[in-house]
C-alpha positions as CSV (number, residue, x, y, z in Angstrom):
1,M,123.2,135.9,86.4
2,V,123.5,133.1,83.9
3,L,122.6,129.4,84.0
4,K,125.2,127.1,82.5
5,S,124.6,123.8,80.9
6,I,127.9,121.9,81.5
7,N,128.8,118.4,80.3
8,P,130.0,116.7,83.6
9,S,131.9,114.0,81.7
10,T,134.2,116.6,80.1
11,G,133.7,119.9,82.0
12,E,132.7,121.5,78.7
13,T,130.1,124.4,78.7
14,L,127.4,123.4,76.3
15,K,125.1,126.4,76.5
16,I,124.6,129.5,78.5
17,F,121.2,131.0,79.4
18,R,120.6,134.5,80.8
19,E,118.3,134.6,83.8
20,W,115.0,136.3,83.3
21,D,114.7,139.8,84.8
22,I,111.9,140.7,87.2
23,N,109.6,142.1,84.5
24,K,109.7,139.0,82.3
25,L,109.2,136.8,85.4
26,Q,106.1,138.7,86.5
27,K,104.7,138.6,83.0
28,Q,105.1,134.8,82.8
29,V,103.5,134.3,86.2
30,K,100.6,136.4,85.0
31,K,100.2,134.4,81.8
32,S,100.3,131.1,83.8
33,A,97.5,132.4,86.1
34,S,95.4,133.3,83.1
35,A,96.1,130.0,81.4
36,F,95.0,128.1,84.5
37,T,91.5,129.5,84.3
38,L,91.2,127.9,80.8
39,W,92.9,124.6,81.8
40,K,90.7,124.0,84.9
41,S,87.5,124.4,82.8
42,L,88.5,121.5,80.4
43,D,86.9,118.1,80.9
44,Y,89.0,115.3,82.2
45,S,88.8,113.6,78.8
46,E,90.6,116.6,77.2
47,R,93.3,116.6,79.8
48,E,93.5,112.8,79.4
49,K,94.1,113.2,75.7
50,I,96.9,115.6,76.2
51,L,98.7,113.4,78.8
52,N,98.5,110.6,76.3
53,N,99.9,112.8,73.6
54,V,102.8,113.6,76.0
55,S,103.5,109.9,76.4
56,H,103.5,109.4,72.7
57,I,106.0,112.2,72.2
58,L,108.3,110.8,74.9
59,Q,108.1,107.3,73.3
60,K,108.9,108.7,69.8
61,N,111.9,110.7,71.0
62,K,113.1,108.5,73.8
63,I,116.7,108.2,72.5
64,T,117.0,112.0,71.9
65,Y,115.8,112.8,75.4
66,A,117.9,110.1,77.0
67,R,121.0,111.5,75.3
68,L,120.1,115.0,76.6
69,I,119.9,113.7,80.2
70,S,123.2,111.8,79.9
71,T,125.0,114.8,78.3
72,E,123.7,117.4,80.7
73,M,123.9,115.6,84.0
74,G,126.0,112.5,83.3
75,K,123.6,109.6,83.9
76,P,124.6,106.4,82.1
77,I,122.6,106.2,78.9
78,I,120.8,102.9,79.6
79,Q,119.5,104.4,82.9
80,S,118.5,107.6,81.0
81,Q,116.4,105.6,78.6
82,T,114.7,103.8,81.6
83,E,114.0,107.2,83.1
84,I,112.1,108.3,79.9
85,E,110.2,105.0,80.0
86,K,109.1,105.7,83.5
87,C,107.9,109.2,82.5
88,I,105.7,107.5,79.8
89,W,104.3,105.2,82.5
90,V,103.3,108.0,84.9
91,C,101.6,110.0,82.1
92,K,99.6,106.9,81.0
93,Y,98.7,106.1,84.6
94,Y,97.2,109.4,85.4
95,A,95.6,109.8,81.9
96,K,93.8,106.5,82.6
97,N,93.0,106.8,86.3
98,G,93.0,110.6,87.1
99,E,89.3,111.2,86.7
100,K,88.4,108.2,88.9
101,L,90.9,109.1,91.6
102,L,89.3,112.5,91.8
103,E,85.6,111.6,91.5
104,D,83.1,113.0,93.9
105,E,82.7,111.1,97.1
106,Y,79.0,111.0,98.3
107,I,78.4,110.9,102.0
108,N,75.0,110.1,103.7
109,T,74.3,112.9,106.1
110,G,70.6,112.5,106.4
111,E,68.3,115.2,105.0
112,S,70.8,116.5,102.5
113,R,72.8,115.8,99.4
114,S,76.4,115.8,100.6
115,Y,79.6,115.1,98.8
116,V,83.3,115.9,98.7
117,R,84.6,117.4,95.4
118,C,88.2,117.8,94.5
119,S,88.7,121.1,92.7
120,P,91.9,122.5,91.2
121,L,93.9,124.6,93.6
122,G,95.7,126.9,91.1
123,V,99.2,127.4,89.8
124,V,101.8,125.3,91.5
125,L,105.5,126.2,91.7
126,A,107.6,123.0,91.2
127,V,111.2,123.3,92.4
128,M,112.9,120.3,90.9
129,P,116.4,118.6,91.2
130,W,118.9,117.6,88.6
131,N,119.4,113.9,89.4
132,F,116.4,112.6,87.6
133,P,115.8,115.7,85.4
134,F,112.8,114.3,83.5
135,W,111.3,111.8,86.0
136,Q,111.1,114.2,88.9
137,V,109.3,116.7,86.8
138,F,106.9,114.3,85.2
139,R,106.0,112.5,88.4
140,C,104.7,115.7,89.9
141,A,103.5,117.3,86.7
142,A,101.2,114.4,85.5
143,P,99.0,114.4,88.6
144,I,99.1,118.2,89.1
145,L,98.0,118.8,85.5
146,M,95.4,116.1,85.4
147,A,93.8,117.6,88.5
148,G,93.4,120.9,86.5
149,N,96.3,122.9,88.0
150,G,99.0,124.9,86.2
151,I,102.7,124.5,86.8
152,L,105.6,126.9,87.0
153,L,108.8,124.8,86.8
154,K,111.9,126.1,88.5
155,H,114.3,123.4,87.5
156,S,117.9,122.9,88.9
157,S,120.2,125.5,87.4
158,N,122.5,122.9,85.8
159,V,119.8,121.2,83.6
160,P,118.2,124.2,81.7
161,Q,118.2,122.2,78.4
162,C,116.2,119.4,80.1
163,A,113.8,122.0,81.6
164,L,113.1,123.7,78.2
165,A,112.7,120.3,76.4
166,I,110.0,119.3,78.9
167,E,108.1,122.5,78.4
168,E,108.3,121.9,74.6
169,I,106.9,118.4,75.1
170,F,103.8,119.7,76.9
171,R,103.4,122.5,74.3
172,N,103.6,120.1,71.4
173,A,101.2,117.7,73.1
174,G,98.5,120.4,73.0
175,T,98.7,121.9,76.4
176,P,97.5,125.5,76.2
177,A,100.3,128.1,76.3
178,H,101.7,128.8,79.8
179,V,99.8,126.0,81.5
180,F,103.2,124.4,81.9
181,Q,105.9,127.1,82.0
182,T,109.6,126.7,82.6
183,L,111.1,129.6,84.5
184,I,114.7,130.5,83.6
185,I,115.7,131.7,87.1
186,G,118.1,131.0,89.9
187,S,117.3,130.0,93.4
188,K,117.2,133.5,94.7
189,A,114.1,134.3,92.5
190,V,112.1,131.5,94.1
191,K,111.0,133.8,97.0
192,R,109.6,136.3,94.5
193,V,107.6,133.6,92.7
194,L,106.2,132.1,95.8
195,K,105.2,135.5,97.3
196,D,103.0,136.2,94.2
197,N,99.3,135.8,95.1
198,R,98.7,134.1,91.8
199,V,100.8,131.1,92.9
200,A,98.8,128.7,95.1
201,A,101.3,126.1,96.3
202,V,104.8,124.7,95.9
203,T,106.3,121.2,95.6
204,V,110.0,120.7,96.3
205,T,112.3,117.8,95.6
206,G,115.8,118.4,96.8
207,S,118.0,118.7,99.8
208,D,116.7,119.1,103.3
209,T,118.4,122.6,103.3
210,A,116.5,123.7,100.3
211,G,113.3,122.2,101.7
212,R,113.7,124.0,105.0
213,C,114.1,127.3,103.2
214,I,111.2,127.0,100.9
215,A,108.9,125.5,103.5
216,G,109.7,128.6,105.6
217,L,108.7,130.8,102.8
218,A,105.5,128.8,102.1
219,G,104.6,129.2,105.8
220,T,105.2,132.9,105.6
221,Y,102.9,133.3,102.6
222,L,100.5,130.6,103.7
223,K,101.0,128.3,100.7
224,K,100.4,124.6,100.6
225,V,103.8,122.7,100.3
226,V,104.9,119.2,99.6
227,L,108.5,118.3,100.4
228,E,110.5,115.2,99.1
229,L,113.9,115.7,100.5
230,G,117.1,113.8,101.2
231,G,117.6,110.3,102.5
232,S,120.1,108.0,104.2
233,D,118.3,104.7,103.4
234,P,119.2,101.6,105.4
235,F,119.6,98.3,103.5
236,I,119.2,95.7,106.3
237,V,120.7,92.2,105.6
238,L,119.5,89.5,108.0
239,D,121.5,86.4,108.6
240,D,119.0,84.2,106.7
241,A,119.2,86.3,103.5
242,D,120.1,84.8,100.1
243,I,123.5,86.5,100.1
244,K,124.4,86.1,96.4
245,Y,121.1,87.6,95.3
246,T,121.2,90.3,98.0
247,V,124.7,91.4,96.9
248,E,123.6,91.8,93.3
249,Q,120.6,93.9,94.3
250,A,122.7,95.9,96.8
251,V,125.1,97.0,94.1
252,K,122.2,98.2,92.0
253,A,120.5,99.9,95.0
254,R,123.6,101.9,95.9
255,M,125.2,102.7,92.5
256,I,122.1,103.6,90.4
257,N,122.7,107.0,88.8
258,T,126.2,106.9,90.1
259,G,124.8,106.9,93.6
260,Q,123.0,110.2,93.1
261,S,119.5,109.2,94.2
262,C,117.6,110.2,97.3
263,I,116.3,106.6,97.6
264,A,119.5,104.8,96.8
265,A,120.6,102.5,99.6
266,K,123.3,104.3,101.5
267,R,123.9,102.4,104.8
268,F,124.2,98.6,104.5
269,I,123.4,97.1,107.9
270,I,124.5,93.5,108.0
271,Q,124.2,90.9,110.7
272,Q,127.6,89.6,111.8
273,K,127.0,86.0,110.8
274,V,126.9,87.0,107.1
275,F,128.9,90.2,107.2
276,Q,132.1,88.8,105.8
277,E,130.4,86.9,103.0
278,F,128.3,90.0,102.0
279,T,131.3,92.3,102.3
280,D,133.5,90.1,100.1
281,G,130.8,89.6,97.4
282,F,129.7,93.3,97.4
283,T,133.3,94.7,97.2
284,E,134.1,92.3,94.3
285,K,131.0,93.4,92.4
286,V,131.7,97.1,93.0
287,K,135.3,96.7,91.7
288,E,133.9,95.2,88.5
289,L,131.8,98.3,87.7
290,L,132.9,100.2,84.5
291,I,133.6,103.9,84.8
292,G,133.3,105.8,81.6
293,D,131.4,108.0,79.1
294,P,127.7,108.1,80.0
295,L,126.8,107.9,76.4
296,Q,128.4,104.4,76.1
297,K,126.0,101.5,76.8
298,S,128.7,99.6,78.7
299,T,129.2,102.3,81.3
300,D,128.0,101.6,84.8
301,I,129.4,104.6,86.6
302,G,129.3,108.1,85.0
303,P,130.5,111.4,86.4
304,L,129.0,113.2,89.2
305,A,126.7,116.0,87.9
306,R,128.7,119.0,89.1
307,K,132.3,119.8,90.2
308,D,131.1,121.0,93.6
309,L,129.4,117.6,94.2
310,L,132.6,115.8,93.4
311,H,134.4,117.9,96.0
312,Q,131.7,117.4,98.6
313,I,131.9,113.6,98.3
314,D,135.7,113.6,98.4
315,V,135.5,115.7,101.6
316,Q,133.0,113.4,103.3
317,V,135.1,110.3,102.5
318,K,138.4,111.8,103.5
319,A,137.0,113.1,106.8
320,S,135.5,109.6,107.6
321,I,138.8,107.9,106.8
322,Q,140.6,110.3,109.2
323,K,138.1,109.2,111.9
324,G,138.9,105.5,111.3
325,A,136.8,104.3,108.3
326,C,138.5,101.5,106.3
327,V,138.6,101.7,102.4
328,L,137.8,98.3,100.7
329,A,137.4,99.9,97.3
330,G,137.8,103.3,95.7
331,G,137.9,106.2,98.1
332,K,139.3,108.8,95.7
333,R,138.7,110.8,92.6
334,V,139.5,109.4,89.2
335,Q,142.6,111.3,88.0
336,N,143.2,110.0,84.5
337,K,140.2,111.5,82.7
338,P,138.5,114.9,82.4
339,G,135.1,115.4,84.1
340,Y,133.8,114.9,87.6
341,Y,134.5,111.2,88.2
342,Y,134.8,109.4,91.5
343,F,135.7,105.8,92.0
344,P,132.8,103.6,93.4
345,T,133.8,103.3,97.0
346,V,133.2,100.7,99.8
347,L,133.8,101.7,103.4
348,T,133.7,99.7,106.6
349,N,134.5,100.2,110.2
350,V,132.1,103.2,110.0
351,H,130.7,104.9,113.1
352,F,128.0,107.4,114.0
353,N,130.4,110.4,114.2
354,M,131.6,110.0,110.6
355,P,130.1,112.1,107.8
356,V,129.4,109.1,105.6
357,Y,127.2,107.7,108.4
358,N,125.2,110.7,109.5
359,E,125.1,112.8,106.4
360,E,123.5,112.1,103.0
361,T,126.1,110.9,100.6
362,F,125.2,111.8,97.1
363,G,127.6,109.7,95.1
364,P,129.0,106.1,94.6
365,I,129.8,105.6,98.3
366,A,128.6,102.5,100.2
367,V,128.9,102.2,103.9
368,L,129.0,98.7,105.5
369,I,127.9,98.4,109.1
370,K,128.1,95.1,111.2
371,V,125.4,94.4,113.8
372,R,125.0,91.6,116.3
373,D,121.2,90.9,115.9
374,V,117.9,92.2,114.5
375,K,117.3,94.5,117.4
376,E,120.6,96.3,116.8
377,A,119.9,96.4,113.0
378,I,116.6,98.2,113.6
379,K,118.2,100.6,116.0
380,K,120.9,101.5,113.4
381,A,118.4,101.8,110.7
382,N,116.4,104.4,112.6
383,E,119.6,106.2,113.8
384,T,119.3,108.9,111.2
385,V,117.5,112.3,110.8
386,Y,116.1,111.0,107.5
387,G,113.2,108.7,106.8
388,L,112.6,108.2,103.1
389,G,113.1,104.6,102.0
390,S,114.4,101.4,103.5
391,S,114.7,97.7,102.7
392,I,114.9,94.4,104.6
393,W,116.5,91.3,103.1
394,T,115.5,87.8,104.4
395,R,114.3,84.5,103.3
396,D,111.6,84.7,105.9
397,I,109.1,87.1,104.4
398,I,106.7,86.8,107.3
399,K,109.5,88.0,109.6
400,G,110.5,90.7,107.1
401,E,107.0,92.1,106.8
402,K,106.6,92.1,110.6
403,L,109.8,94.1,111.0
404,T,108.5,96.8,108.6
405,K,106.4,98.2,111.4
406,E,109.6,99.1,113.3
407,I,111.2,101.1,110.5
408,Q,110.9,104.9,110.5
409,A,110.5,105.6,106.8
410,G,108.0,106.5,104.2
411,S,108.4,103.2,102.5
412,V,109.8,99.8,103.5
413,F,110.6,97.1,100.8
414,V,111.2,93.5,101.6
415,N,113.6,91.7,99.3
416,D,113.5,94.4,96.7
417,I,115.3,97.7,96.1
418,V,113.4,100.8,96.9
419,H,111.8,102.4,93.9
420,S,108.9,104.7,93.0
421,D,105.8,103.4,91.2
422,P,102.9,105.6,90.0
423,R,100.4,103.3,91.8
424,L,102.0,103.7,95.2
425,P,102.5,106.8,97.4
426,F,106.0,108.2,97.6
427,G,107.5,110.4,100.3
428,G,109.2,110.5,103.6
429,I,109.1,111.5,107.3
430,K,111.5,113.3,109.6
431,K,114.0,115.4,107.6
432,S,113.0,113.6,104.4
433,G,110.0,115.8,104.2
434,F,106.2,115.5,104.2
435,G,103.3,115.1,101.9
436,R,103.2,112.4,99.1
437,E,103.6,112.2,95.4
438,L,102.1,109.6,93.1
439,S,99.1,107.3,93.5
440,Q,95.7,108.6,94.7
441,Y,97.5,110.4,97.6
442,G,99.7,112.4,95.3
443,I,97.0,113.7,93.0
444,K,95.0,115.0,96.0
445,E,97.9,117.0,97.4
446,F,97.1,120.0,95.2
447,V,93.3,120.1,95.1
448,N,90.7,121.9,97.2
449,I,89.0,119.1,99.0
450,Q,85.6,120.9,99.0
451,T,82.5,120.0,101.0
452,I,79.2,120.4,99.1
453,Y,76.0,120.3,101.2
454,V,72.6,120.7,99.5
455,K,69.7,120.7,101.9
456,K,66.6,118.9,100.6
457,N,63.3,120.8,100.3
């Protein structure tokens, strides 16, 4: 099997990589297990230094890495640069705070010296997606490595150049060889890696289908697992919202990364009093978005990352139209240019039995849903198998914050678009997965929370 790096804006094959055979794969896992024994023995200060070195390399080469992201998966270049900046942030955050987040917790148990210690768990398999090919890796790698674990990266098969570039960054930053190791393998080889006794755990970011499969394997082999999966995030617009501001944010929330984000707003649930005003403003803004070469700074909408993803979005939209959805903008492929382009699309008159309502739509597709009141808005928001992110838009922030208690999601934002932040836990519920990344919660996912009890003489 080969892994192909294809430019989605042209369809051109950039590079071809031959998948490792079983012997090479086993050798690399063995080397990573050996490297872990060295890495875990280092002081926090030494790991801190290396993470800071990583941030410096990212900063120095930001434009180069951003161009690689845009060329290999199609993200508009300005957004690719922002992605690299976020990677710098997460490395600096855990370099500065990692030791404190994992410090021993002393507990008074009477006639003893008792405390909880966070010890490295081992080598962690990271199965990562293509849509944020640097950020998704760094947001799990920074805390995992700072905690003293090793990483085997199985990146998405369409971004092998990004995967190898990330490995090179860690190596050049001073990470001992094989502590961070990219595996050139396809999805079928994941089972073999996870089965290996030298691999302690797995973290997965991807579709709920992939998560279900890998979680099943993790259960079979009794390995710790964290899943960050799909989403169908509701964007709830109450009738007292600032519509002009909300429309501007709504377009960003849906169309970031050409709509290819698990936490992109996907279902816009709008009270009937402001539905028409929101719809008119939103549709107008969407029609103004510029489709083009992702390497051009003026581009708002790039290509979808793969040809099969373009086909999938087209099928979802067409099936929904056949069931009665109305197209206010877009609704079809871009025919006059090479590559995997789809017009930014706005759909209304959408109901539960339509694919664009009850499936995750990974592309520039916005669904507008009219509701009578707040009660119906909450019901619609929770009417999904997913539970990743959500947002509520209102001038009454007290009411907005109160309503967060009724939303079934890992995060609820009031008057801001959903985003990840190294200081805050990130993850979902229901079919959006379990476990958390980032913050103090994320760095403790892959440690042995060890009880130490020393009886006094």
